[in-house]
Structures are given as C-alpha cells and as structure tokens.
ROZA-173654 format. One record per residue (C-alpha): residue in one letter; residue number from 0; x, y, z. Coordinates in Angstrom, 2 decimals, always signed. Each point is the difference from the previous one (the first is absolute). Layout:
BEGIN
 resn resi      px      py      pz
    A  NUM       X       Y       Z
...
// end
This chain:
BEGIN
 resn resi      px      py      pz
    M    0   -0.01   +0.00   -0.04
    N    1   +1.40   +3.38   -0.99
    N    2   -1.10   +2.80   +2.29
    D    3   +1.18   +2.82   -2.24
    E    4   -1.77   -0.95   -3.21
    E    5   -3.63   -0.76   -0.68
    I    6   -0.91   -3.62   -0.61
    T    7   -2.61   -0.77   -2.62
    A    8   -3.24   +1.54   +1.26
    I    9   -2.14   -2.78   -1.42
    G   10   +1.69   -2.63   -2.11
    P   11   -1.52   -1.81   -2.96
    E   12   -0.84   -3.16   +1.95
    S   13   -1.80   +2.04   +2.71
    E   14   -1.79   +2.01   -2.68
    Q   15   -1.30   -3.19   -1.65
    W   16   -1.16   -1.56   +3.30
    I   17   -1.63   +3.22   +1.15
    S   18   -1.92   +0.12   -3.29
    Q   19   -1.30   -3.47   +0.67
    Y   20   -0.69   +0.84   +3.67
    E   21   -2.22   +2.92   -0.97
    N   22   -1.98   -2.26   -2.35
    V   23   -0.85   -2.60   +2.67
    Y   24   +0.21   +1.60   +3.46
    T   25   -2.34   +2.60   +1.52
    H   26   +1.29   +3.54   +0.25
    A   27   -0.38   +0.03   +3.79
    F   28   +3.79   +0.48   +0.43
    G   29   +0.76   +2.16   -3.02
    T   30   +2.89   -0.67   -2.33
    P   31   +2.84   -2.04   +1.52
    L   32   +3.35   +1.83   +0.38
    R   33   +1.93   -3.12   -1.09
    V   34   -0.45   -3.71   -0.47
    M   35   +2.17   -1.77   +2.61
    D   36   +1.57   -3.39   -0.50
    H   37   +2.06   -1.12   +2.97
    G   38   +1.79   +1.21   +3.09
    K   39   +2.81   -0.92   +2.42
    G   40   +0.65   +1.64   +3.33
    M   41   -0.55   +3.77   -0.25
    R   42   -0.16   +0.06   -3.80
    V   43   -2.59   -0.78   -2.66
    W   44   +0.34   -0.26   -3.80
    D   45   -2.60   +0.83   -2.66
    V   46   -0.64   -2.07   -3.12
    D   47   +2.46   +2.20   -1.96
    G   48   +2.78   -0.90   +2.43
    N   49   +0.13   +3.42   +1.75
    E   50   +1.04   -0.19   +3.70
    Y   51   -1.70   +1.92   +2.81
    L   52   +0.89   +0.61   +3.67
    D   53   -3.34   -0.53   +1.81
    F   54   -0.84   +2.55   +2.63
    L   55   -3.74   -0.81   +0.05
    A   56   +0.00   -3.81   +0.66
    G   57   -3.31   -0.53   -1.79
    I   58   -1.49   +2.73   +2.26
    A   59   +1.56   -1.18   +3.26
    V   60   -0.68   -3.66   -0.80
    N   61   +3.28   -1.73   -0.96
    S   62   +1.56   -0.01   +3.42
    L   63   +2.79   -2.39   -1.07
    G   64   +0.49   +1.57   -3.45
    Y   65   -0.18   -2.32   -2.97
    A   66   +0.67   -3.78   -0.19
    H   67   +1.35   -0.34   +3.53
    P   68   +1.43   -3.53   +0.05
    K   69   -1.57   -1.05   +3.33
    W   70   -3.44   +1.38   -1.12
    V   71   +0.21   -1.68   -3.39
    K   72   +1.03   -3.36   +1.56
    A   73   -2.70   +0.04   +2.64
    V   74   -2.81   +1.00   -2.39
    S   75   +1.18   -2.45   -2.66
    E   76   +0.11   -2.89   +2.47
    Q   77   -3.43   +0.84   +1.40
    A   78   -1.49   +0.23   -3.55
    G   79   +1.32   -3.51   -0.56
    K   80   -1.77   -1.23   +3.12
    I   81   -3.40   +1.74   +0.11
    A   82   -1.02   +3.51   -1.04
    H   83   -3.62   +0.32   +0.92
    I   84   -2.29   -1.92   +2.46
    S   85   -2.96   +2.46   +0.70
    N   86   -0.94   +1.06   +3.48
    Y   87   -1.58   -3.37   +0.85
    F   88   +3.50   -0.97   +0.90
    A   89   +3.04   +1.53   +1.69
    S   90   +3.68   -0.25   -0.86
    V   91   +3.16   +0.17   +2.01
    P   92   +1.34   +3.17   -1.69
    Q   93   -3.36   +1.74   +0.65
    I   94   +0.21   -0.77   +3.72
    K   95   +3.70   +0.83   +0.30
    L   96   -0.45   +3.34   -1.83
    A   97   -2.93   +1.00   +2.25
    E   98   +2.13   -0.83   +3.08
    K   99   +2.87   +2.07   -1.39
    L  100   -2.19   +3.03   -0.72
    L  101   -1.44   -0.05   +3.48
    E  102   +3.56   -0.20   +1.39
    I  103   +1.45   +2.89   -1.95
    A  104   -3.09   +2.17   +0.67
    G  105   +0.28   -0.65   +3.71
    A  106   -3.66   -0.86   +0.03
    P  107   -1.49   -1.00   +3.40
    E  108   -1.29   -3.48   +0.94
    G  109   -3.13   -0.90   -1.91
    S  110   +0.81   +2.13   -3.07
    R  111   -0.75   -1.53   -3.36
    V  112   +1.06   +0.42   -3.69
    Y  113   -2.29   +0.08   -3.02
    F  114   +1.63   -0.48   -3.41
    G  115   -1.25   +1.59   -3.24
    N  116   +1.62   +0.54   -3.42
    S  117   +0.62   +3.82   +0.06
    G  118   +0.06   +3.07   +2.15
    A  119   -3.52   +0.89   -1.01
    E  120   -1.16   -3.44   +1.20
    G  121   +1.80   +0.51   +3.31
    N  122   -1.79   +3.29   +0.45
    E  123   -3.34   -1.51   -1.05
    A  124   +0.47   -2.57   +2.75
    A  125   +0.83   +2.68   +2.53
    M  126   -3.11   +2.05   -0.94
    K  127   -2.22   -3.09   +0.20
    M  128   +1.37   -0.74   +3.50
    A  129   -0.62   +3.65   +0.99
    K  130   -3.59   -0.29   -1.24
    L  131   -0.51   -3.17   +2.13
    Y  132   +1.60   +1.80   +2.98
    G  133   -2.24   +3.08   -0.57
    K  134   -3.07   -2.11   +0.55
    T  135   +1.14   -0.75   +3.52
    L  136   +0.14   +3.72   +0.89
    P  137   -2.97   +1.74   +1.61
    G  138   -2.31   +1.25   -2.76
    G  139   +2.14   -1.50   -2.70
    D  140   -2.21   -2.91   -1.15
    P  141   -2.52   +1.00   -2.70
    D  142   -1.71   -3.43   +0.46
    H  143   -1.06   +1.10   +3.49
    G  144   -0.99   +3.58   -0.54
    G  145   +3.42   +1.57   -0.10
    A  146   +1.90   +1.86   -2.69
    P  147   +2.87   -1.45   -2.07
    A  148   +3.31   +0.42   +1.84
    R  149   +2.41   +2.16   -1.91
    I  150   +3.57   -0.36   -1.21
    L  151   +2.05   +3.16   +0.04
    A  152   +2.72   +0.34   -2.73
    L  153   +2.48   +2.80   -0.62
    A  154   +0.12   +2.47   -2.81
    K  155   +2.66   -0.94   -2.58
    G  156   +0.02   -3.59   +1.21
    F  157   +0.18   -2.98   -2.33
    H  158   -1.23   -3.45   +0.94
    G  159   -0.68   -1.76   -3.32
    R  160   -2.40   -0.21   -2.91
    T  161   -2.50   -2.65   +0.89
    M  162   -3.41   +1.45   +0.86
    G  163   +0.50   -0.14   +3.75
    A  164   +3.62   +1.15   +0.10
    L  165   -0.82   +2.66   -2.63
    S  166   -2.69   +1.39   +2.31
    A  167   +2.81   +0.91   +2.43
    T  168   +2.33   +1.32   -2.73
    W  169   +0.06   +3.77   -0.38
    K  170   +0.82   +0.70   -3.58
    L  171   -3.16   +1.24   -1.75
    S  172   +1.10   -0.93   -3.52
    I  173   +0.07   -3.73   +0.81
    R  174   -2.93   +0.02   +2.48
    E  175   -2.72   +2.11   -1.62
    P  176   -0.50   -2.18   -3.16
    Y  177   -1.17   -2.82   +2.21
    N  178   -2.40   +1.89   +2.32
    P  179   -1.93   -0.94   +1.97
    L  180   +2.57   -1.94   +2.02
    I  181   -0.59   -1.63   +3.30
    P  182   -1.67   +2.23   +2.59
    A  183   +1.16   +1.21   +3.43
    V  184   +3.59   +0.79   -1.03
    Q  185   +0.84   +3.59   +0.96
    F  186   +3.14   +2.00   -0.89
    V  187   +1.73   +2.39   +2.40
    E  188   +2.86   +2.37   -0.71
    T  189   +3.43   -1.54   +0.56
    G  190   +1.80   +1.33   +3.00
    D  191   -2.95   +1.90   +1.42
    L  192   -0.72   -1.50   +3.38
    D  193   -2.89   +2.45   +0.65
    E  194   -1.76   -1.25   -3.15
    M  195   +0.55   -3.55   +1.11
    Q  196   -1.49   +0.81   +3.36
    A  197   -2.98   +1.68   -1.70
    A  198   -0.56   -3.15   -2.08
    F  199   -0.16   -2.09   +3.14
    D  200   -2.31   +2.54   +1.64
    Q  201   -2.60   -0.50   -2.77
    T  202   -0.85   -3.38   +1.51
    G  203   -3.66   -0.16   +1.06
    K  204   -0.94   +3.34   -1.61
    N  205   -2.58   +0.02   -2.83
    G  206   +0.13   -3.79   -0.25
    V  207   +3.79   -0.17   -0.51
    G  208   +1.50   -3.35   +1.11
    P  209   +3.11   -0.51   +2.12
    V  210   +3.53   -0.22   -1.37
    A  211   +1.06   -3.58   -0.50
    G  212   +3.54   +0.85   -1.03
    V  213   +2.45   +2.53   -1.41
    M  214   +1.99   -1.15   -3.01
    L  215   +3.31   +1.68   -0.82
    E  216   +3.49   -0.35   -1.52
    L  217   +2.92   +1.24   +2.17
    I  218   +1.66   +1.13   -3.26
    Q  219   -2.49   +0.97   -2.65
    G  220   +1.72   -1.60   -2.95
    E  221   -2.15   +0.99   -3.00
    A  222   -0.38   +3.51   +1.37
    G  223   +3.75   +0.49   -0.58
    V  224   +1.63   -2.01   +2.81
    R  225   -1.19   +2.29   +2.81
    P  226   +0.60   -1.18   +3.62
    L  227   -2.62   +0.82   +2.57
    D  228   +0.89   +1.98   +3.11
    P  229   +0.52   -2.63   +2.78
    A  230   -1.71   +2.32   +2.50
    Y  231   -3.08   -0.04   -2.27
    V  232   +0.12   -3.85   -0.21
    K  233   +0.21   -0.17   +3.75
    G  234   -2.99   +2.34   +0.35
    V  235   -2.05   -2.11   -2.43
    R  236   +0.85   -3.09   +2.08
    E  237   -1.21   +1.75   +3.13
    L  238   -3.25   +0.98   -1.69
    C  239   -0.47   -3.60   -1.10
    N  240   +0.56   -1.22   +3.56
    Q  241   -2.45   +2.52   +1.42
    N  242   -2.68   -0.91   -2.50
    H  243   +0.63   -3.77   -0.17
    A  244   +0.98   +0.24   -3.65
    L  245   +2.54   -2.11   -1.86
    M  246   +3.25   +1.44   -1.35
    I  247   +0.76   -1.55   -3.40
    I  248   +3.42   +0.66   -1.39
    D  249   +0.53   -0.65   -3.72
    E  250   +3.57   -1.40   -0.22
    V  251   -0.40   -1.14   -3.61
    Q  252   +2.86   +2.29   -1.22
    T  253   +1.78   +0.70   +3.31
    G  254   +0.24   -3.58   +1.40
    I  255   +2.45   -2.88   -0.36
    G  256   +3.16   +2.00   +0.84
    R  257   -0.53   +2.78   -2.50
    T  258   +0.25   +2.88   +2.53
    G  259   +2.85   -1.48   +2.01
    K  260   -2.21   -1.94   +2.41
    W  261   -2.11   -3.09   -0.79
    F  262   -3.04   +2.26   +0.13
    A  263   -0.30   +3.73   +0.00
    F  264   -2.08   +0.04   +3.25
    Q  265   +3.18   -1.28   +1.71
    R  266   +1.76   +3.31   -0.72
    E  267   -0.77   +2.51   +2.71
    D  268   +0.88   +2.84   -2.37
    L  269   -2.97   -1.10   -2.08
    S  270   -2.54   -1.40   +2.43
    G  271   +0.80   +1.66   +3.34
    G  272   +0.37   -3.46   +1.46
    I  273   -3.65   -1.11   -0.38
    I  274   -1.22   -3.56   -0.43
    P  275   -2.60   -0.54   -2.78
    D  276   -3.03   -2.28   +0.07
    I  277   +0.35   -1.14   -3.59
    I  278   +2.83   +0.28   -2.46
    T  279   -0.16   -0.89   -3.71
    F  280   +2.91   -1.06   -2.13
    A  281   +0.90   -0.99   -3.62
    K  282   +2.49   +1.20   -2.58
    G  283   +3.42   -1.10   +1.37
    V  284   -1.23   -2.94   +2.05
    A  285   +0.52   -2.72   -2.64
    G  286   +2.83   +1.58   -2.07
    G  287   -1.99   +0.36   -3.21
    F  288   -2.63   -2.71   +0.42
    P  289   -3.56   +1.45   +0.42
    M  290   -0.90   -0.07   +3.67
    G  291   -1.57   +2.23   +2.60
    G  292   -1.98   -0.28   +3.22
    M  293   -0.65   +1.32   +3.48
    I  294   +0.84   -0.65   +3.58
    A  295   -2.65   +0.46   +2.66
    F  296   +1.63   +0.76   +3.38
    G  297   -1.47   -1.95   +2.93
    G  298   -2.45   -2.86   +0.29
    P  299   -3.31   +1.83   +0.39
    L  300   +0.49   +1.92   -3.21
    A  301   +1.39   -2.94   -1.95
    S  302   -2.94   -2.15   +0.98
    L  303   -2.41   +2.24   -1.90
    F  304   +0.90   -1.97   -3.14
    S  305   -1.93   -3.22   +0.37
    P  306   -0.17   -2.74   -2.72
    G  307   -1.66   +1.28   -3.17
    L  308   +0.03   +3.70   +0.76
    H  309   +2.95   +0.73   -2.29
    G  310   +2.14   -1.99   -2.37
    S  311   +2.00   -0.23   -3.24
    T  312   +0.68   -2.99   -2.28
    F  313   +3.68   +0.82   -0.53
    A  314   +0.86   +1.69   +3.28
    G  315   +2.78   -1.54   +2.06
    G  316   +0.85   -2.74   -2.49
    P  317   +3.21   -2.02   +0.47
    L  318   +1.81   +1.62   -2.96
    A  319   -0.71   +3.59   +1.21
    T  320   +0.74   -0.77   +3.61
    T  321   +3.30   -1.76   -0.91
    A  322   +0.96   +3.16   -1.89
    G  323   -0.93   +2.12   +3.08
    L  324   +1.76   -2.21   +2.48
    T  325   +3.20   -0.08   -2.07
    T  326   -0.11   +3.80   -0.47
    L  327   -0.33   +0.68   +3.68
    Q  328   +2.81   -2.53   +0.84
    V  329   +2.39   +1.61   -2.46
    I  330   -0.84   +3.48   +1.36
    E  331   +0.75   -1.24   +3.47
    D  332   +3.08   -2.04   -0.78
    D  333   +1.61   +2.71   -2.16
    G  334   -0.77   +2.93   +2.31
    L  335   -2.05   +1.77   -2.64
    V  336   -2.18   +1.94   +2.44
    A  337   +3.15   +1.69   +1.36
    N  338   +1.22   +0.40   -3.59
    A  339   -3.19   +1.86   -0.90
    E  340   +0.69   +2.43   +2.83
    A  341   +3.64   +0.50   -0.93
    R  342   -0.39   +0.27   -3.75
    G  343   -3.02   +2.27   +0.39
    R  344   +2.02   +2.34   +2.15
    Q  345   +2.81   -0.03   -2.55
    L  346   -2.45   +0.75   -2.78
    R  347   -1.64   +2.92   +1.78
    E  348   +3.31   +1.55   +1.00
    A  349   +1.41   -0.33   -3.54
    I  350   -3.01   +1.52   -1.71
    A  351   -0.16   +2.86   +2.54
    S  352   +3.63   +0.86   -0.66
    C  353   +0.24   -0.61   -3.77
    G  354   -0.57   +3.67   -0.79
    N  355   -2.57   -0.45   -2.81
    P  356   -2.56   +2.81   +0.29
    L  357   -2.73   -2.19   -1.57
    L  358   +0.29   -2.43   +2.94
    V  359   -1.31   +2.31   +2.75
    S  360   -0.13   -2.53   +2.85
    I  361   -0.59   -3.65   +0.81
    R  362   -2.37   -1.53   +2.59
    G  363   -0.79   -3.49   +1.25
    R  364   +1.23   -2.75   +2.20
    G  365   +2.24   -2.96   -0.77
    L  366   -0.35   -0.90   -3.69
    L  367   -3.36   +1.75   -0.60
    N  368   +0.90   +3.56   -1.09
    A  369   -1.12   +2.79   -2.31
    I  370   +2.07   +2.78   -1.51
    Q  371   -1.84   +3.35   +0.05
    L  372   +0.48   +1.68   -3.37
    S  373   +0.16   +3.77   -0.56
    H  374   -2.92   -0.09   -2.48
    P  375   -2.61   -2.59   -1.15
    C  376   +2.14   -1.90   -2.44
    S  377   +0.03   -3.43   +1.58
    H  378   -0.94   -1.99   -3.15
    A  379   +2.70   +1.78   -1.99
    A  380   +2.43   -0.73   +2.82
    M  381   -0.99   -3.67   +0.11
    N  382   +0.44   -0.34   -3.72
    W  383   +3.31   +1.86   +0.01
    A  384   +1.27   -2.40   +2.68
    L  385   -1.38   -3.04   -1.87
    D  386   +1.80   +1.02   -3.21
    R  387   +3.23   -0.09   +2.03
    G  388   -0.68   -3.37   +1.51
    L  389   -1.62   +0.86   +3.38
    I  390   -3.51   -1.05   +0.88
    T  391   -1.91   +2.41   +2.28
    N  392   -3.65   +1.00   +0.31
    A  393   -1.97   +3.24   -0.50
    V  394   -2.07   -0.38   +3.16
    A  395   -1.34   +3.58   +0.01
    P  396   +0.31   +2.87   -2.52
    D  397   +2.94   +1.46   +1.94
    A  398   +1.41   -3.15   +1.65
    L  399   +2.11   -2.95   -1.14
    R  400   -0.34   -3.22   +2.06
    L  401   +3.06   -2.21   +0.80
    A  402   -0.71   -3.43   +1.47
    P  403   +2.82   -2.35   -1.07
    P  404   +0.26   -3.70   +1.05
    L  405   +1.17   -0.52   +3.54
    I  406   +3.19   -1.64   -1.35
    V  407   +1.18   +3.41   -1.34
    G  408   +3.68   +0.60   +0.67
    S  409   +2.05   +3.16   +0.67
    D  410   +1.35   +0.01   -3.58
    D  411   -3.54   -0.25   -1.41
    V  412   -1.03   +3.06   +2.01
    N  413   +3.06   +1.91   -1.24
    Q  414   -0.78   -0.97   -3.60
    A  415   -3.66   +1.04   +0.24
    V  416   +0.94   +3.33   +1.63
    S  417   +2.66   +0.60   -2.70
    I  418   -2.74   -0.28   -2.64
    L  419   -2.53   +2.09   +1.87
    S  420   +2.52   +2.73   +0.79
    K  421   +0.42   +0.68   -3.71
    M  422   -3.73   +0.49   -0.67
    P  423   -0.56   +3.33   -1.75
    F  424   -1.93   +2.79   +1.71
    D  425   -2.00   +0.95   -3.07
    L  426   -2.07   -3.20   -0.38
    P  427   -3.46   +0.74   -1.28
    D  428   -3.05   +0.07   +2.32
    D  429   -2.28   -3.03   -0.16
// end
C-alpha cells in the first residue's frame, strides 16, 4: 500500500460486480464503495487486488480482524460437527458462551443470557422484557385497567431497525417512513436530567402509564461517537431506582472490549459506576459471525421470560456460539481489552497533535472514536482516505468514525494517522 499516491478508486472488477449488484440487490444500502474479496489481520483486499488498512472493522464487528487462525479453526471444526440444532436442544458452546458472558459482565447470581442474531434483536428482547416488567408496576397493566408502561429513550440514540428497536431510535429519516411504530416509547433530550425527571413525573397524569425502563447508549455511536456525561448517567440510575424502572444499556457497539473494558458500563468515566438491569450486546461478540443478545441482571428480572414468550430459530446455535466463545477467549488470552485502551490513547494523542486544521479534535474511549472535522465533509474525507488505502466511516456530516479491530498494533495506528494527517483542508462539503 502506497500512502502518498492514490490507489485505483474503483477498479474494473469492482465496477463489474457493482453493476451486477445493483441489478439484483435492493438499494437499501446505496452503491457499494468497493467489492471486497479477502482479508488477513488488519488488512483487506478488494477484487482488483487493492489493499486497505481497516480502521472500521465491519462497523466495530471484526474484533479479531480477518481470518484469525484460532477463530477459523474453531468455526471450521464446529461446522464439520454440527451447525444448527434449533432451540429444542442445547449445545455445549451455547452454555459455555452464556457462562462466559455472565462472568465478564460481573452479573449477579440468577442473571441470565438471551441470544439473538443481531443488535436489533438484542434490543427487541430487552424491550419485550421491559414490557413484561411494566405490567408488574402499579397502574402499568392495560389488561387490568391500567395504562401501558412506557420506555424512555434518548434523543440521538440508535438501537436498531426492526420495528421495536426502531421505535426507540431517534433518527426521523429512518423512523417516520414506518409510522405508526410501537406505542408508549417516549424520547427525552440527551443529557437533560430535568427533562428525564419530568418524563417520570408524568406517571398517573391524564392516563399516562409508569416508566418500565430507560434505554440508552453510554456512547451514542451513530450520533457521532458522543459519550454521555457520567454524572447524567448516575442521575438517570437514581431516577430509575426511585421509580422502580429498569435501566437498559445498549452495549451493541461499546461492548466486548471496544472501549477498553469488557463493557462500557464498567468504565466509571462513562457510567459513573452504576450497575444496569439489562445490557444488550452484538457486533464484536462473535468476531464477524452474526450474533447478538441481552443479559438480564438478577433472577427476578430474568424469570420474566418463561417458555414461549420469546424465541428465534437461529439464535444461540452451535456455530455462532463457537465463534463467540473463541472470540472472547482470544480477546482474553491476548490482552486485547488492555490493547484497546492503549492503542485508543495512542490514536487520540496522535490525531490531536498531528497539526492538520481539518482534524479539529477527537473523542471517544478505547477503540471507538470519532474525529471532529472543521466542516461537514465527512463523506469526502472517508472517500479520500479510502483512495489511499484506509477504511474509515462518515458517521456524521462533520465526524469520521474510527473503530479498528482490537488486534490493532502501534504501527497500524501510526500508519493510519500518517494518512489522515495529510488530508487536505479544502475537501468539499457533503
């Protein structure tokens, strides 16, 4: 990879495949930037043979990078044994992965895991559990004369695109086309504890039901990688305690070592030291294999899911859970949580001192970061970097997201910063 010269923007093989893609695939994702062929470690190659340093990791998914030998071996061996069994049966990898997740989350006795296939499914499960819990609150059971218990969500939050998760997702452009969504989800301004208090105070007035739970991300990823104030998070926890509401923390993007702890709620500089009632997870948990889920903290809450109340044909299958168990074991054995903290600090310090006026600042924790740009040119910046062999993401009009695999090394960080530091100031606005 040559950092000083442009690589082919889109080669002839990619062009041909993209033409075929657009004839057979819906336009839900727009036109692909490239057609990728294979990867190894921190790098991926397109069908034209161009090499890229990956600082996005499939949007915080490929924790171990590409083709990690232990992951490939474990998944291949499991595929040769049994890949799918349905949820009428259990498998050893499923049980071991659930045990490991409870351990690294520090979940109390009686806590339970539910597996799904994505972050949206993990959040759907959490919202369903909150709805069941809401019916146990005074005045929260519509079947007995009450009003539907509410779920409070934060402005600028993102929890997924299924109908339930979308109901708690802020972005109007992806929500409004599907209205009406599920009822009794109410948005409050991020960081405004008075507004959160006011939302709780509506309970019992004009037929408004109680609050079953508050759903939030400790770092609002799709809003531009924006950490919440830990004092605010602590205040929300106190309001939940006072009003017998659940605190649901969406760790889909922040979990599995990405922020320098196994889960973001374990960082006091993000959570204020609180303990959640439910966390959801996905993305990096299985190193590229589709998987998500939730953890219900404590026996009384976990027991709300009785047989038949929720389920999924593919969830928690032996192939997915083998991928997850192997991913967690490699992260633990290779010290990748500590590496995320160290390399993230290196990245932020290097960007902050590189002297490029386009790169105003950088924010985040561990290996989930966003560069604040001087003007709204993030798509031009992303494409400029891509043409020089670096994969990033235009997460907001004026912000570039960096979320490399947890295996990223010091030299990889230096190489990425070397490319970014040369980015021209006069890139066009989006």
